[in-house]
C-alpha positions as a LaTeX table, in Angstrom:
\begin{tabular}{lrrr}
\hline
Residue & $x$ (\AA) & $y$ (\AA) & $z$ (\AA) \\
\hline
Met1 & $-54.18$ & 186.09 & 75.64 \\
Lys2 & $-52.66$ & 184.35 & 78.09 \\
Phe3 & $-53.98$ & 181.32 & 76.80 \\
Phe4 & $-52.61$ & 182.03 & 73.12 \\
Ile5 & $-49.30$ & 182.94 & 75.29 \\
Arg6 & $-49.03$ & 179.49 & 77.03 \\
Thr7 & $-50.30$ & 177.22 & 73.97 \\
Ile8 & $-47.29$ & 178.65 & 71.91 \\
Ser9 & $-44.95$ & 177.99 & 74.19 \\
Phe10 & $-46.33$ & 174.44 & 75.00 \\
Thr11 & $-45.97$ & 174.13 & 71.50 \\
Ile12 & $-42.19$ & 175.20 & 71.36 \\
Leu13 & $-41.38$ & 172.49 & 73.82 \\
Val14 & $-42.73$ & 170.13 & 72.54 \\
Gly15 & $-40.81$ & 170.36 & 69.05 \\
Leu16 & $-37.79$ & 171.07 & 71.09 \\
Thr17 & $-38.30$ & 167.81 & 72.37 \\
Leu18 & $-39.01$ & 166.06 & 69.67 \\
Ile19 & $-36.03$ & 167.39 & 67.82 \\
Phe20 & $-33.41$ & 166.40 & 70.66 \\
Leu21 & $-35.04$ & 162.54 & 70.81 \\
Gly22 & $-35.01$ & 162.53 & 67.06 \\
Tyr23 & $-31.02$ & 163.73 & 67.12 \\
Ser24 & $-30.43$ & 161.17 & 69.69 \\
Phe25 & $-31.70$ & 158.62 & 68.06 \\
Phe26 & $-30.00$ & 159.23 & 64.49 \\
Ser27 & $-26.34$ & 159.74 & 66.81 \\
Phe28 & $-26.53$ & 156.10 & 68.31 \\
Lys29 & $-27.56$ & 154.59 & 65.05 \\
Ser30 & $-24.60$ & 155.82 & 63.18 \\
Leu31 & $-22.69$ & 155.07 & 65.92 \\
Phe32 & $-24.19$ & 151.13 & 66.16 \\
Glu33 & $-23.85$ & 150.91 & 62.49 \\
Glu34 & $-19.94$ & 152.10 & 62.62 \\
Gly35 & $-19.08$ & 149.64 & 65.86 \\
Glu36 & $-20.38$ & 146.55 & 63.90 \\
Lys37 & $-18.75$ & 147.73 & 60.26 \\
Gly38 & $-15.22$ & 148.24 & 62.68 \\
Tyr39 & $-15.60$ & 144.71 & 64.70 \\
Ser40 & $-16.50$ & 142.93 & 61.10 \\
Lys41 & $-13.53$ & 144.67 & 59.39 \\
Lys42 & $-11.24$ & 143.78 & 62.68 \\
Arg43 & $-12.49$ & 140.09 & 62.53 \\
Arg44 & $-11.48$ & 139.64 & 59.17 \\
Gly45 & $-8.67$ & 141.67 & 58.68 \\
Gly46 & $-7.07$ & 140.98 & 62.28 \\
Ser47 & $-3.92$ & 139.32 & 63.60 \\
Glu48 & $-3.39$ & 136.88 & 66.78 \\
Arg49 & $-2.30$ & 138.36 & 69.54 \\
Glu50 & 1.25 & 138.23 & 70.59 \\
Tyr51 & 2.73 & 138.65 & 73.60 \\
Ala52 & 6.47 & 139.89 & 74.77 \\
Val53 & 8.46 & 137.51 & 76.77 \\
Phe54 & 12.27 & 137.83 & 77.99 \\
Val55 & 13.70 & 134.52 & 77.66 \\
Asp56 & 17.08 & 132.77 & 78.24 \\
Thr57 & 19.12 & 129.52 & 77.27 \\
Leu58 & 18.65 & 126.39 & 79.45 \\
Lys59 & 22.54 & 126.26 & 79.98 \\
Lys60 & 24.16 & 122.59 & 82.02 \\
Ser61 & 26.27 & 123.93 & 84.54 \\
Glu62 & 28.00 & 122.80 & 87.85 \\
Glu63 & 26.57 & 124.28 & 90.62 \\
Val64 & 27.42 & 124.68 & 94.71 \\
Pro65 & 24.71 & 124.98 & 96.48 \\
Lys66 & 24.38 & 127.09 & 99.28 \\
Ile67 & 22.27 & 126.50 & 102.94 \\
Lys68 & 21.43 & 129.58 & 104.93 \\
Ala69 & 21.25 & 129.97 & 108.21 \\
Tyr70 & 21.84 & 132.02 & 111.12 \\
Gly71 & 24.17 & 131.44 & 114.54 \\
Glu72 & 25.26 & 132.72 & 116.91 \\
Val73 & 29.05 & 132.75 & 118.33 \\
Lys74 & 29.98 & 130.99 & 121.65 \\
Ser75 & 32.90 & 129.95 & 123.67 \\
Trp76 & 33.91 & 126.41 & 123.85 \\
Arg77 & 36.71 & 127.61 & 126.55 \\
Ser78 & 35.10 & 129.73 & 129.36 \\
Leu79 & 35.58 & 129.56 & 133.26 \\
Glu80 & 33.02 & 130.91 & 136.00 \\
Val81 & 35.79 & 132.26 & 138.70 \\
Arg82 & 34.74 & 131.30 & 141.72 \\
Ser83 & 35.98 & 131.47 & 145.20 \\
Pro84 & 37.30 & 128.24 & 146.16 \\
Val85 & 37.54 & 129.57 & 149.88 \\
Ser86 & 35.18 & 131.49 & 152.25 \\
Gly87 & 36.33 & 134.86 & 153.58 \\
Lys88 & 37.16 & 138.65 & 153.13 \\
Ile89 & 38.42 & 139.45 & 150.15 \\
Ser90 & 41.97 & 141.28 & 151.43 \\
Glu91 & 42.65 & 142.27 & 147.93 \\
Val92 & 41.81 & 142.53 & 144.25 \\
Ser93 & 44.31 & 143.16 & 140.99 \\
Lys94 & 43.63 & 146.02 & 138.86 \\
Ile95 & 43.17 & 143.76 & 135.88 \\
Phe96 & 39.96 & 142.13 & 137.48 \\
Arg97 & 38.16 & 144.41 & 135.55 \\
Asp98 & 34.81 & 143.62 & 133.24 \\
Gly99 & 36.45 & 143.22 & 129.49 \\
Ala100 & 40.26 & 142.98 & 130.74 \\
Ala101 & 42.86 & 140.89 & 128.88 \\
Val102 & 44.64 & 138.47 & 131.28 \\
Gln103 & 47.22 & 136.08 & 130.96 \\
Lys104 & 48.04 & 132.79 & 132.11 \\
Gly105 & 49.10 & 133.05 & 135.72 \\
Asp106 & 48.42 & 136.24 & 136.74 \\
Phe107 & 46.93 & 137.40 & 139.80 \\
Leu108 & 43.28 & 138.14 & 140.19 \\
Phe109 & 41.75 & 138.32 & 143.87 \\
Ser110 & 42.63 & 137.46 & 147.62 \\
Ile111 & 40.83 & 135.92 & 150.69 \\
Asp112 & 41.83 & 136.73 & 153.99 \\
Asp113 & 44.34 & 134.17 & 154.82 \\
Gln114 & 45.10 & 134.33 & 158.31 \\
Glu115 & 42.13 & 132.04 & 159.39 \\
Tyr116 & 43.75 & 129.50 & 157.16 \\
Arg117 & 47.32 & 130.43 & 158.37 \\
Asp118 & 46.11 & 129.18 & 161.92 \\
Lys119 & 44.24 & 126.03 & 160.47 \\
Leu120 & 47.67 & 125.18 & 158.83 \\
Thr121 & 49.38 & 126.02 & 162.22 \\
Ile122 & 47.20 & 123.48 & 164.20 \\
Ala123 & 47.79 & 120.88 & 161.91 \\
Asn124 & 51.46 & 120.97 & 161.64 \\
Ala125 & 51.01 & 120.57 & 165.84 \\
Asp126 & 48.31 & 118.10 & 165.49 \\
Leu127 & 50.65 & 116.08 & 162.90 \\
Lys128 & 53.91 & 116.09 & 165.09 \\
Asp129 & 51.73 & 114.77 & 167.80 \\
Ala130 & 50.94 & 111.93 & 165.79 \\
Thr131 & 54.24 & 111.37 & 164.60 \\
Ala132 & 55.34 & 111.27 & 168.05 \\
Asp133 & 52.44 & 109.10 & 169.19 \\
Leu134 & 53.68 & 106.33 & 166.31 \\
Lys135 & 56.91 & 106.69 & 167.79 \\
Asn136 & 55.93 & 106.07 & 171.23 \\
Ala137 & 53.77 & 102.94 & 170.23 \\
Lys138 & 56.55 & 101.33 & 168.34 \\
Ile139 & 58.59 & 101.35 & 171.61 \\
Leu140 & 55.85 & 99.88 & 173.43 \\
Leu141 & 55.86 & 97.19 & 170.95 \\
Asn142 & 59.70 & 96.50 & 171.33 \\
Leu143 & 59.00 & 96.10 & 175.14 \\
Ala144 & 56.35 & 93.86 & 174.71 \\
Glu145 & 58.20 & 91.87 & 172.19 \\
Met146 & 61.12 & 91.44 & 174.91 \\
Asp147 & 58.56 & 90.81 & 177.41 \\
Leu148 & 57.37 & 88.12 & 175.86 \\
Lys149 & 60.69 & 86.42 & 174.96 \\
Ser150 & 60.89 & 86.54 & 178.60 \\
Ala151 & 57.89 & 85.24 & 179.46 \\
Glu152 & 58.81 & 81.78 & 176.96 \\
Glu153 & 61.94 & 81.47 & 178.45 \\
Glu154 & 60.35 & 81.45 & 182.12 \\
Arg155 & 57.96 & 79.08 & 180.84 \\
Arg156 & 60.31 & 76.75 & 179.29 \\
Ile157 & 62.46 & 76.73 & 182.45 \\
Arg158 & 59.46 & 75.98 & 185.08 \\
Leu159 & 57.97 & 73.68 & 182.15 \\
Ser160 & 61.63 & 71.57 & 182.52 \\
Ser161 & 61.78 & 71.88 & 186.16 \\
Tyr162 & 58.16 & 70.47 & 186.55 \\
Gln163 & 59.47 & 67.49 & 184.56 \\
Arg164 & 61.99 & 66.76 & 186.16 \\
Gln165 & 60.15 & 66.89 & 190.13 \\
Lys166 & 57.88 & 64.72 & 188.54 \\
Lys167 & 60.87 & 61.87 & 187.64 \\
Leu168 & 62.04 & 62.14 & 191.22 \\
Lys169 & 58.58 & 62.12 & 192.57 \\
Asp170 & 58.03 & 58.24 & 191.01 \\
Thr171 & 61.30 & 57.36 & 192.15 \\
Gly172 & 60.46 & 58.29 & 196.03 \\
Val173 & 63.18 & 60.73 & 195.92 \\
Ile174 & 61.24 & 63.65 & 196.46 \\
Ser175 & 58.32 & 64.69 & 198.60 \\
Glu176 & 54.56 & 65.39 & 197.08 \\
Thr177 & 55.28 & 68.75 & 198.30 \\
Ser178 & 57.72 & 69.82 & 196.31 \\
Leu179 & 55.75 & 68.37 & 193.09 \\
Glu180 & 53.24 & 70.67 & 194.08 \\
Gln181 & 55.45 & 74.04 & 194.22 \\
Ala182 & 56.65 & 72.97 & 190.26 \\
Val183 & 53.31 & 72.46 & 189.80 \\
Leu184 & 52.11 & 75.88 & 190.81 \\
Ala185 & 55.35 & 77.62 & 189.44 \\
Asn186 & 54.54 & 76.33 & 185.62 \\
Ser187 & 51.00 & 77.37 & 186.31 \\
Ala188 & 52.08 & 80.84 & 187.04 \\
Ala189 & 54.76 & 80.54 & 183.76 \\
Glu190 & 51.49 & 79.83 & 181.42 \\
Arg191 & 50.09 & 82.81 & 183.33 \\
Ser192 & 52.62 & 85.27 & 182.35 \\
Leu193 & 53.30 & 84.64 & 178.90 \\
Ile194 & 49.19 & 85.01 & 178.26 \\
Thr195 & 49.21 & 88.31 & 179.59 \\
Lys196 & 52.24 & 89.40 & 177.52 \\
Lys197 & 51.12 & 87.92 & 174.85 \\
Asn198 & 47.97 & 90.37 & 175.30 \\
Ala199 & 50.47 & 93.35 & 175.92 \\
Leu200 & 52.00 & 92.66 & 172.79 \\
Ala201 & 48.47 & 92.43 & 170.78 \\
Gln202 & 47.54 & 95.80 & 172.54 \\
Ala203 & 51.00 & 97.11 & 171.27 \\
Glu204 & 50.55 & 95.72 & 167.85 \\
Asn205 & 46.74 & 97.48 & 167.93 \\
Lys206 & 48.41 & 100.48 & 169.13 \\
Ile207 & 50.56 & 100.76 & 166.05 \\
Phe208 & 47.99 & 100.29 & 163.59 \\
Lys209 & 45.92 & 103.30 & 165.56 \\
Ser210 & 48.96 & 105.38 & 165.24 \\
Lys211 & 48.99 & 105.10 & 161.99 \\
Val212 & 45.51 & 105.59 & 161.08 \\
Phe213 & 45.53 & 108.87 & 163.07 \\
Leu214 & 48.72 & 110.28 & 161.80 \\
Glu215 & 46.99 & 109.67 & 158.25 \\
Arg216 & 44.41 & 111.49 & 159.38 \\
Lys217 & 46.47 & 114.14 & 160.47 \\
Lys218 & 48.35 & 114.53 & 157.18 \\
Val219 & 45.18 & 114.75 & 155.03 \\
Glu220 & 43.95 & 117.48 & 157.49 \\
His221 & 47.49 & 118.86 & 157.10 \\
Glu222 & 47.30 & 118.67 & 153.34 \\
Ile223 & 43.61 & 120.40 & 153.07 \\
Ala224 & 44.64 & 123.31 & 155.49 \\
Ser225 & 47.74 & 123.72 & 153.10 \\
Arg226 & 45.61 & 123.55 & 149.89 \\
Glu227 & 43.30 & 125.82 & 151.62 \\
Leu228 & 46.14 & 128.73 & 152.55 \\
Lys229 & 47.17 & 128.18 & 148.88 \\
Glu230 & 43.61 & 128.61 & 146.96 \\
Ser231 & 43.42 & 131.76 & 149.04 \\
Lys232 & 45.21 & 133.59 & 146.46 \\
Phe233 & 43.73 & 132.81 & 142.71 \\
Phe234 & 45.46 & 133.06 & 139.89 \\
Ala235 & 44.17 & 133.17 & 136.11 \\
Pro236 & 44.40 & 129.05 & 135.08 \\
Phe237 & 44.81 & 130.24 & 131.64 \\
Ser238 & 45.24 & 133.65 & 129.07 \\
Gly239 & 41.22 & 135.33 & 128.23 \\
Asn240 & 38.95 & 137.94 & 128.68 \\
Leu241 & 37.09 & 138.91 & 131.74 \\
Asp242 & 33.62 & 139.48 & 132.10 \\
Gly243 & 30.54 & 139.73 & 134.68 \\
Val244 & 33.53 & 141.17 & 137.56 \\
Asn245 & 31.51 & 141.92 & 141.08 \\
Ala246 & 34.46 & 141.76 & 143.33 \\
Val247 & 35.38 & 144.22 & 145.51 \\
Asn248 & 37.92 & 144.70 & 148.96 \\
Gly249 & 36.30 & 144.01 & 152.22 \\
Arg250 & 33.71 & 142.12 & 150.42 \\
Leu251 & 32.59 & 138.75 & 152.77 \\
Val252 & 32.51 & 135.89 & 149.98 \\
Ser253 & 31.42 & 132.16 & 150.59 \\
Ser254 & 32.79 & 129.43 & 148.78 \\
Asn255 & 32.00 & 128.23 & 145.65 \\
Glu256 & 30.83 & 131.99 & 144.92 \\
Gln257 & 31.15 & 133.62 & 141.31 \\
Leu258 & 33.02 & 136.82 & 141.27 \\
Gly259 & 33.44 & 136.77 & 137.35 \\
Val260 & 33.90 & 134.79 & 134.01 \\
Leu261 & 37.10 & 134.00 & 131.74 \\
Ile262 & 36.28 & 133.82 & 128.59 \\
Asp263 & 39.47 & 132.19 & 126.12 \\
Pro264 & 38.51 & 134.65 & 122.99 \\
Asn265 & 40.68 & 132.23 & 120.33 \\
Ala266 & 38.47 & 129.20 & 121.75 \\
Val267 & 35.42 & 130.10 & 119.91 \\
Glu268 & 32.95 & 128.33 & 117.31 \\
Val269 & 29.45 & 129.16 & 115.41 \\
Leu270 & 26.28 & 127.68 & 117.13 \\
Phe271 & 23.42 & 127.62 & 114.32 \\
Gln272 & 20.29 & 125.67 & 113.92 \\
Leu273 & 19.39 & 123.92 & 110.81 \\
Ser274 & 15.53 & 122.78 & 109.75 \\
Ala275 & 15.10 & 119.31 & 109.53 \\
Ser276 & 15.01 & 119.45 & 105.88 \\
Asp277 & 18.46 & 121.17 & 105.12 \\
Tyr278 & 19.41 & 118.79 & 107.63 \\
Ser279 & 19.19 & 115.88 & 105.44 \\
Lys280 & 21.49 & 117.23 & 102.74 \\
Ile281 & 24.79 & 117.57 & 105.33 \\
Leu282 & 23.98 & 113.61 & 105.77 \\
Asp283 & 26.16 & 110.93 & 103.90 \\
Gln284 & 24.47 & 107.65 & 102.95 \\
Glu285 & 25.43 & 105.99 & 106.26 \\
Asn286 & 22.83 & 109.04 & 107.52 \\
Gln287 & 26.56 & 110.38 & 109.31 \\
Phe288 & 26.64 & 114.88 & 108.96 \\
Arg289 & 29.53 & 115.59 & 106.80 \\
Lys290 & 31.95 & 117.78 & 107.60 \\
Leu291 & 31.06 & 120.46 & 105.37 \\
Ser292 & 32.82 & 124.00 & 104.65 \\
Val293 & 30.95 & 126.95 & 106.14 \\
Lys294 & 31.17 & 130.62 & 105.62 \\
Ile295 & 30.57 & 133.14 & 108.04 \\
Phe296 & 29.12 & 136.70 & 107.71 \\
Asp297 & 29.00 & 139.32 & 110.64 \\
Asp298 & 25.56 & 140.21 & 110.35 \\
Asn299 & 26.27 & 143.82 & 111.50 \\
Lys300 & 25.70 & 145.82 & 108.01 \\
Gly301 & 28.71 & 147.46 & 106.20 \\
Ser302 & 30.96 & 144.64 & 107.18 \\
Asn303 & 32.30 & 142.43 & 104.67 \\
Ile304 & 34.44 & 140.37 & 106.48 \\
Val305 & 33.91 & 136.90 & 105.82 \\
Tyr306 & 35.51 & 133.75 & 108.05 \\
Asp307 & 35.68 & 130.20 & 105.94 \\
Gly308 & 34.90 & 127.11 & 108.84 \\
Lys309 & 33.79 & 123.78 & 108.94 \\
Ile310 & 31.31 & 121.83 & 110.66 \\
Glu311 & 32.39 & 119.99 & 113.91 \\
Arg312 & 30.04 & 118.47 & 115.31 \\
Val313 & 26.11 & 117.89 & 116.12 \\
Gly314 & 24.04 & 118.48 & 118.89 \\
Gly315 & 23.26 & 115.24 & 120.81 \\
Gln316 & 19.39 & 116.15 & 121.49 \\
Val317 & 17.02 & 118.58 & 120.41 \\
Asn318 & 16.18 & 120.94 & 123.29 \\
Thr319 & 13.18 & 121.97 & 124.71 \\
Gly320 & 11.22 & 124.78 & 122.32 \\
Asn321 & 13.56 & 124.23 & 119.50 \\
Thr322 & 12.98 & 122.06 & 116.60 \\
Gly323 & 15.73 & 120.53 & 113.58 \\
Arg324 & 19.22 & 120.65 & 114.66 \\
Gln325 & 21.87 & 122.18 & 116.52 \\
Val326 & 25.24 & 122.56 & 114.44 \\
Phe327 & 28.60 & 124.01 & 115.86 \\
Ala328 & 31.04 & 125.06 & 113.04 \\
Ser329 & 34.66 & 125.82 & 113.89 \\
Ile330 & 36.36 & 129.12 & 112.76 \\
Leu331 & 39.32 & 127.83 & 110.82 \\
Val332 & 41.63 & 131.11 & 110.18 \\
Lys333 & 41.31 & 133.78 & 112.42 \\
Lys334 & 42.62 & 136.59 & 111.08 \\
Asn335 & 41.57 & 139.87 & 111.69 \\
Phe336 & 39.04 & 138.33 & 114.07 \\
His337 & 36.71 & 140.45 & 115.98 \\
Leu338 & 33.61 & 138.79 & 116.97 \\
Lys339 & 33.00 & 137.84 & 120.58 \\
Pro340 & 30.95 & 135.04 & 121.99 \\
Gly341 & 27.34 & 136.49 & 121.69 \\
Asp342 & 27.50 & 138.20 & 118.36 \\
Phe343 & 24.92 & 137.05 & 115.62 \\
Val344 & 26.27 & 136.17 & 112.23 \\
Arg345 & 24.99 & 134.61 & 108.59 \\
Val346 & 26.33 & 130.75 & 107.65 \\
Asn347 & 26.22 & 130.03 & 104.42 \\
Val348 & 26.87 & 125.82 & 104.25 \\
Met349 & 28.61 & 124.81 & 101.02 \\
Glu350 & 27.32 & 121.34 & 99.72 \\
Lys351 & 28.68 & 119.31 & 97.38 \\
Lys352 & 29.02 & 120.40 & 93.79 \\
Ile353 & 25.85 & 119.29 & 91.66 \\
Arg354 & 26.64 & 118.77 & 88.18 \\
Asp355 & 24.25 & 118.98 & 85.11 \\
Val356 & 22.59 & 121.46 & 86.58 \\
Ala357 & 20.60 & 124.55 & 85.43 \\
Lys358 & 20.09 & 127.50 & 86.98 \\
Ile359 & 16.92 & 129.17 & 86.16 \\
Pro360 & 15.51 & 132.42 & 87.65 \\
Leu361 & 12.57 & 131.85 & 90.19 \\
Gly362 & 10.31 & 133.74 & 88.43 \\
Ala363 & 10.25 & 131.38 & 85.34 \\
Leu364 & 9.18 & 128.79 & 87.72 \\
Gly365 & 5.55 & 128.23 & 87.48 \\
Ser366 & 2.96 & 125.72 & 89.29 \\
Asn367 & 3.68 & 122.48 & 89.73 \\
Asn368 & 6.82 & 122.88 & 89.48 \\
Gly369 & 6.93 & 123.73 & 85.71 \\
Ile370 & 8.78 & 126.21 & 83.23 \\
Leu371 & 7.20 & 127.47 & 79.87 \\
Leu372 & 9.53 & 126.53 & 77.24 \\
Ile373 & 9.75 & 128.21 & 73.21 \\
Asp374 & 9.19 & 125.68 & 70.15 \\
Asp375 & 10.06 & 126.34 & 66.63 \\
Glu376 & 6.86 & 128.47 & 65.74 \\
Asn377 & 7.62 & 130.71 & 68.96 \\
Arg378 & 4.50 & 129.33 & 70.64 \\
Leu379 & 4.98 & 128.47 & 74.30 \\
Glu380 & 4.87 & 124.83 & 75.78 \\
Arg381 & 5.04 & 123.36 & 79.55 \\
Met382 & 7.15 & 120.60 & 80.55 \\
Lys383 & 7.66 & 119.53 & 84.19 \\
Val384 & 11.14 & 119.99 & 85.68 \\
Glu385 & 12.82 & 118.35 & 88.55 \\
Val386 & 14.17 & 120.67 & 91.88 \\
Leu387 & 16.86 & 119.90 & 93.67 \\
Arg388 & 17.70 & 123.44 & 95.18 \\
Tyr389 & 16.48 & 126.73 & 96.37 \\
Gln390 & 18.83 & 129.28 & 96.12 \\
Glu391 & 17.72 & 132.95 & 96.57 \\
Asp392 & 16.11 & 134.63 & 93.54 \\
His393 & 17.09 & 131.68 & 91.64 \\
Val394 & 16.17 & 127.41 & 91.34 \\
Leu395 & 18.64 & 124.80 & 90.39 \\
Val396 & 16.68 & 122.19 & 88.40 \\
Asn397 & 17.49 & 118.89 & 86.39 \\
Lys398 & 15.21 & 117.07 & 83.56 \\
Val399 & 15.65 & 119.43 & 81.42 \\
Pro400 & 16.48 & 120.09 & 77.45 \\
Phe401 & 19.21 & 121.69 & 77.49 \\
Gly402 & 20.14 & 124.38 & 74.90 \\
Arg403 & 15.95 & 125.64 & 74.23 \\
Lys404 & 14.99 & 128.80 & 75.27 \\
Tyr405 & 12.67 & 129.31 & 78.27 \\
Val406 & 10.61 & 132.22 & 79.64 \\
Thr407 & 12.40 & 133.95 & 82.29 \\
Lys408 & 9.17 & 135.22 & 84.37 \\
Trp409 & 5.96 & 133.41 & 84.69 \\
Ser410 & 3.20 & 135.73 & 83.56 \\
Pro411 & $-0.54$ & 135.10 & 84.58 \\
Gln412 & $-1.45$ & 135.65 & 80.89 \\
Leu413 & 1.24 & 133.30 & 79.45 \\
Asp414 & 0.12 & 129.24 & 78.70 \\
Thr415 & 0.55 & 126.43 & 76.47 \\
Gly416 & $-0.14$ & 127.26 & 72.58 \\
Ile417 & 0.20 & 131.16 & 72.77 \\
Lys418 & 2.53 & 132.99 & 70.47 \\
Val419 & 5.38 & 135.10 & 71.70 \\
Lys420 & 7.21 & 137.78 & 70.70 \\
Val421 & 11.06 & 136.28 & 72.23 \\
Ile422 & 13.44 & 139.11 & 73.84 \\
Glu423 & 16.98 & 137.75 & 75.09 \\
Thr424 & 17.07 & 138.61 & 78.29 \\
Glu425 & 21.29 & 138.80 & 78.14 \\
Lys426 & 20.66 & 142.16 & 75.19 \\
Ala427 & 17.69 & 143.41 & 77.62 \\
Asn428 & 19.73 & 143.55 & 80.55 \\
Lys429 & 23.18 & 144.54 & 78.56 \\
Pro430 & 23.70 & 148.29 & 79.62 \\
Pro431 & 24.06 & 150.42 & 77.02 \\
Ala432 & 27.35 & 151.81 & 75.38 \\
Pro433 & 28.20 & 154.94 & 77.32 \\
Lys434 & 29.17 & 158.37 & 74.82 \\
Lys435 & 32.17 & 159.41 & 74.09 \\
Asn436 & 33.23 & 162.78 & 75.24 \\
Gln437 & 33.41 & 164.51 & 72.02 \\
Thr438 & 35.92 & 167.31 & 71.35 \\
Val439 & 36.21 & 170.68 & 69.24 \\
Lys440 & 39.22 & 172.64 & 68.62 \\
Leu441 & 38.52 & 176.11 & 68.63 \\
Ser442 & 40.44 & 178.99 & 66.49 \\
Glu443 & 42.53 & 182.57 & 68.53 \\
Glu444 & 39.30 & 184.30 & 67.72 \\
Glu445 & 36.18 & 182.04 & 68.89 \\
Arg446 & 38.84 & 181.17 & 72.37 \\
Ala447 & 39.02 & 184.83 & 72.80 \\
Leu448 & 35.25 & 185.50 & 72.39 \\
Tyr449 & 34.19 & 182.93 & 74.72 \\
Ile450 & 36.75 & 183.74 & 77.70 \\
Gly451 & 35.84 & 187.76 & 77.63 \\
Met452 & 32.12 & 186.31 & 77.32 \\
Ile453 & 32.40 & 184.54 & 80.39 \\
Glu454 & 34.67 & 186.79 & 82.13 \\
Lys455 & 32.53 & 189.87 & 81.53 \\
Asn456 & 29.50 & 187.75 & 83.07 \\
Lys457 & 28.46 & 189.13 & 86.50 \\
Trp458 & 26.29 & 186.20 & 87.54 \\
Ile459 & 28.88 & 183.52 & 86.94 \\
Pro460 & 30.70 & 182.34 & 89.83 \\
Lys461 & 34.39 & 182.96 & 90.68 \\
Asp462 & 35.15 & 179.33 & 90.79 \\
Val463 & 32.82 & 178.40 & 87.90 \\
Lys464 & 34.47 & 181.23 & 85.63 \\
Lys465 & 37.69 & 179.89 & 86.50 \\
Gln466 & 36.74 & 176.23 & 86.28 \\
Leu467 & 35.42 & 177.19 & 82.07 \\
Ile468 & 37.93 & 179.74 & 81.21 \\
Asn469 & 40.67 & 176.57 & 82.04 \\
Gln470 & 38.90 & 174.08 & 79.79 \\
Leu471 & 38.39 & 176.62 & 76.83 \\
Ser472 & 42.29 & 177.25 & 77.50 \\
Gln473 & 42.64 & 173.43 & 76.39 \\
Glu474 & 43.37 & 172.50 & 72.75 \\
Asn475 & 40.60 & 170.42 & 72.89 \\
Val476 & 37.35 & 171.74 & 74.50 \\
Ser477 & 34.41 & 169.62 & 75.24 \\
Lys478 & 31.62 & 170.42 & 72.76 \\
Lys479 & 28.92 & 170.63 & 75.49 \\
Val480 & 30.94 & 173.51 & 76.40 \\
Val481 & 31.12 & 174.74 & 73.45 \\
Asp482 & 27.85 & 174.45 & 72.65 \\
Arg483 & 25.96 & 175.67 & 75.91 \\
Leu484 & 28.54 & 178.53 & 75.32 \\
Lys485 & 27.10 & 179.12 & 71.76 \\
Lys486 & 23.12 & 179.01 & 73.09 \\
Arg487 & 23.60 & 181.91 & 76.10 \\
Met488 & 25.19 & 183.67 & 72.90 \\
Gly489 & 21.98 & 183.41 & 71.24 \\
Lys490 & 24.13 & 181.57 & 68.20 \\
\hline
\end{tabular}
């Protein structure tokens, strides 16, 4: 009995398996045949595939290329406030603070001047002493000149006496002893003359030394006067203070920095240009052109633009930098709020370029090519000359003006492919706004709607008031009426 049951079960299972396999085979066969029929039908009756592309027209225009850069506001007139003399700070002005605005000639700080007053007193005394010494030397010179004249006169007399005694000796009138006395007297007169000349030379040398000494004392007096004057420091020009670190009683050394004075009106913009961008501002003689620039505040939300002009270029490339440093002046400082150290955006306005086409950056493919549309709406590749990259646009020339081109080059597009043209201007044109339609209500309808609104407890009071005001008008918005009818179930 068990064998019989097992045999029947095995037979049923085998039959079900065969039925399932047969059904699967016939289903696969029918599906394959239908696919073959559909494919062959498609091959016989199908059309060429078209890609929809956005196109625009190549238009001839005049463009002003812009070179974008980032820069920093610099002050070309700033002074490090340093102490001219050493000593203790005795007074600090109330305006000598960080950020304070000072005017030319305002007092800033002073150094204790007692020491410098003493130096000036000593210098005055030394100057008087040198003046008196020079005066005394001049008197001695006059006396030496008078002594020299007297000695010369004495020698002349002694020489005349000697010559007369010699003649008398030759005639035998006087003795030999008298002649010898005359010779000795003449010799003594000559020695006296030499002594007087030496005294005159010393007197003249004394005059020279006295004059030099007097000049030295005058210089010392001027130095002492200047140091005393420099013990008080005044603002040399109008500006703003920064980095102030001066307090009463502080000891400072000579030339020690106590702050920085910055002229807020003497500012310029320093920005960096790459080598390729720098070549665009050069003329035929490789001299930079004083092009106009637009200066934008780098702070978000700021719409203030300042006009400027390129004034000069850095003389050398600093270590660690590339390109060129360019300095631009700010022409109009109306509502000017930038300060040295602020970062700004700079647009250098190049010379106007004529006969160029401005196309989107997405229209430019590999090897500077664009896709044109021929008469049969098929694509045609053309190479163009790229002049400038301007944000998301490109300035090109050597293009067939008036022809249509693809504004966005997709990977599936290439030469010979048929496309469906969509004008970019029409695609980007916003839809016309719908006019707000109004309807006129009868008095019964207006009363019905107002009564329904007043009875509704779920509508807020301000909304009720607004709806009632709208329904009280002669012409009521159709949207409001339709919404009320929908609420009423009409």
